[in-house]
C-alpha distance (Angstrom), angle and dihedral (degrees) to the residues before:
residue distance angle dihedral
G1 . . .
L2 3.81 . .
T3 3.78 124.0 .
L4 3.80 118.5 -109.9
E5 3.80 91.1 -108.1
K6 3.83 91.9 52.4
Q7 3.82 92.1 47.9
M8 3.79 91.7 49.6
E9 3.79 90.4 50.1
M10 3.82 91.8 47.4
Y11 3.82 93.2 52.1
G12 3.80 98.1 35.0
A13 3.81 91.6 -118.1
I14 3.79 121.5 165.8
G15 3.81 93.8 -157.6
G16 3.76 142.4 19.8
I17 3.79 148.5 152.3
N18 3.76 133.6 -144.0
A19 3.79 111.7 -94.4
G20 3.82 137.1 -178.8
G21 3.76 129.0 8.6
F22 3.78 127.2 -100.4
I23 3.76 140.1 -172.0
D24 3.80 107.8 -88.9
D25 3.81 107.6 -179.9
N26 3.80 93.2 166.9
G27 3.81 95.9 44.9
T28 3.79 91.8 -128.0
G29 3.81 97.5 124.5
S30 3.79 92.3 -118.4
G31 3.80 101.1 89.9
W32 3.77 132.7 147.1
P33 3.03 145.8 -120.0
P34 3.78 108.8 41.2
Y35 3.80 121.4 -125.4
G36 3.77 112.6 -106.7
I37 3.77 131.5 -10.1
T38 3.79 111.8 -19.7
Y39 3.80 129.0 -179.4
G40 3.78 129.0 -166.3
S41 3.82 120.4 -178.9
G42 3.80 90.0 -21.3
N43 3.82 95.5 -49.0
C44 3.81 115.1 121.3
Y45 3.79 123.4 -142.2
N46 3.83 122.7 -170.8
P47 3.82 94.7 11.8
D48 3.82 92.1 170.7
V49 3.81 96.1 66.4
A50 3.83 119.1 80.4
G51 3.80 125.5 -168.1
P52 3.78 144.8 104.5
L53 3.77 110.2 -16.6
A54 3.79 141.2 179.4
G55 3.77 111.4 -156.0
F56 3.77 139.8 164.7
D57 3.78 121.3 -142.5
G58 3.81 126.5 -151.8
D59 3.83 90.7 -82.1
N60 3.82 91.1 54.6
I61 3.80 92.5 -110.8
L62 3.82 112.8 151.7
H63 3.80 112.9 -130.6
V64 3.81 117.8 -165.2
G65 3.78 122.4 -177.2
Y66 3.77 146.6 87.6
Y67 3.79 103.6 -57.7
D68 3.77 139.1 166.2
Y69 3.80 128.1 -154.3
N70 3.82 94.0 -87.5
D71 3.81 91.4 51.8
C72 3.80 90.3 51.0
E73 3.78 92.8 49.5
L74 3.82 92.1 49.3
M75 3.82 90.6 50.7
G76 3.80 91.6 47.9
I77 3.80 94.1 -121.7
R78 3.81 110.8 -166.5
D79 3.82 103.3 174.8
A80 3.80 125.7 16.5
V81 3.78 146.9 149.7
S82 3.77 132.3 -164.5
F83 3.75 122.5 -125.0
G84 3.78 138.6 104.6
P85 2.83 170.2 61.2
I86 3.76 101.9 -92.5
L87 3.81 108.5 -126.8
V88 3.83 106.8 -175.4
V89 3.82 130.1 14.9
N90 3.79 124.5 -176.4
D91 3.83 92.2 -15.4
E92 3.83 93.5 -50.8
K93 3.80 122.0 112.5
M94 3.78 114.0 -132.9
S95 3.79 115.9 -106.5
E96 3.80 117.7 -88.4
K97 3.82 88.9 -118.0
F98 3.83 88.4 65.2
L99 3.79 93.2 44.5
E100 3.80 101.3 49.9
S101 3.77 110.0 141.0
G102 3.73 145.3 133.2
I103 3.76 123.9 -104.4
G104 3.79 115.9 -81.4
P105 3.79 148.6 129.9
R106 3.81 110.3 -54.7
T107 3.78 138.4 -167.5
C108 3.81 118.2 -169.0
I109 3.78 140.7 169.3
G110 3.78 129.4 -158.7
Q111 3.75 142.4 164.9
R112 3.79 129.6 -135.9
R113 3.80 125.6 -142.6
D114 3.84 89.7 -100.2
K115 3.85 87.1 59.4
A116 3.82 93.7 -110.1
I117 3.80 112.6 146.6
V118 3.80 119.2 -129.7
M119 3.81 119.2 -160.1
M120 3.78 123.4 -172.6
A121 3.80 131.2 -172.9
V122 3.81 120.4 178.9
D123 3.77 124.3 -175.5
G124 3.76 118.0 -136.1
R125 3.77 142.1 178.4
Q126 3.80 87.7 49.8
A127 3.81 131.4 113.9
Y128 3.82 89.2 -120.4
S129 3.84 95.2 44.8
I130 3.79 126.5 23.4
G131 3.80 91.9 -177.3
L132 3.80 133.6 -129.5
T133 3.80 141.2 -78.4
Y134 3.80 119.9 -118.2
M135 3.81 88.8 -107.3
D136 3.82 89.7 53.5
C137 3.82 87.9 54.4
A138 3.81 92.3 49.8
D139 3.81 91.0 48.2
I140 3.81 93.3 50.0
L141 3.80 96.4 44.4
H142 3.81 95.7 43.8
D143 3.80 104.7 31.3
K144 3.80 101.1 33.3
Y145 3.81 103.5 29.2
G146 3.82 101.0 27.3
C147 3.80 98.7 -123.2
I148 3.80 112.9 171.7
N149 3.82 92.3 -170.9
A150 3.81 125.6 28.7
I151 3.79 140.7 156.0
N152 3.79 138.4 -173.5
M153 3.80 116.0 -114.2
D154 3.78 131.1 -157.5
G155 3.79 104.7 -55.1
G156 3.76 133.6 165.9
N157 3.78 113.9 79.0
S158 3.83 89.2 -8.5
T159 3.81 94.1 63.9
C160 3.79 109.9 123.4
M161 3.77 141.7 137.4
Y162 3.77 125.0 -168.0
F163 3.78 127.3 -167.3
D164 3.76 126.2 175.9
G165 3.80 92.0 -13.2
E166 3.81 97.1 -49.3
M167 3.79 132.2 103.0
M168 3.82 106.3 -116.9
N169 3.84 104.5 -172.9
């Protein structure tokens, strides 16, 4: 239930993006519990809910797919959030029929073959930035940045990326 800035401060991170969704009854942006399976430092939260997931294993490999708790345990997932849709799996972009969407703010994460992590946050619903479709995100992450696995995270009003203390949307 912590904000991105607070989490970055807590872990000494220099960069980060918003991630999975969570129940936010008060509309404050600091809700709990998260939607779907979530892992933090090897601890699993909401193990009874399967769905689209982005998770890192102990070798820092990003796994994206539809997984349940047993799948995550077999893969050795260390840190993960649930959201979607999945954009790229094993170097193949998902079909347009699975990525139909309007244009909006988007937050995504992907990994290239060399294990580099690519994070993307795009404002939307603004005069200076209308946003992207899910297919736009898949095209950018796969075709431009070479991601072999990628997934959309919680976007909309939550879309944010911080690096070195500054918002980078």
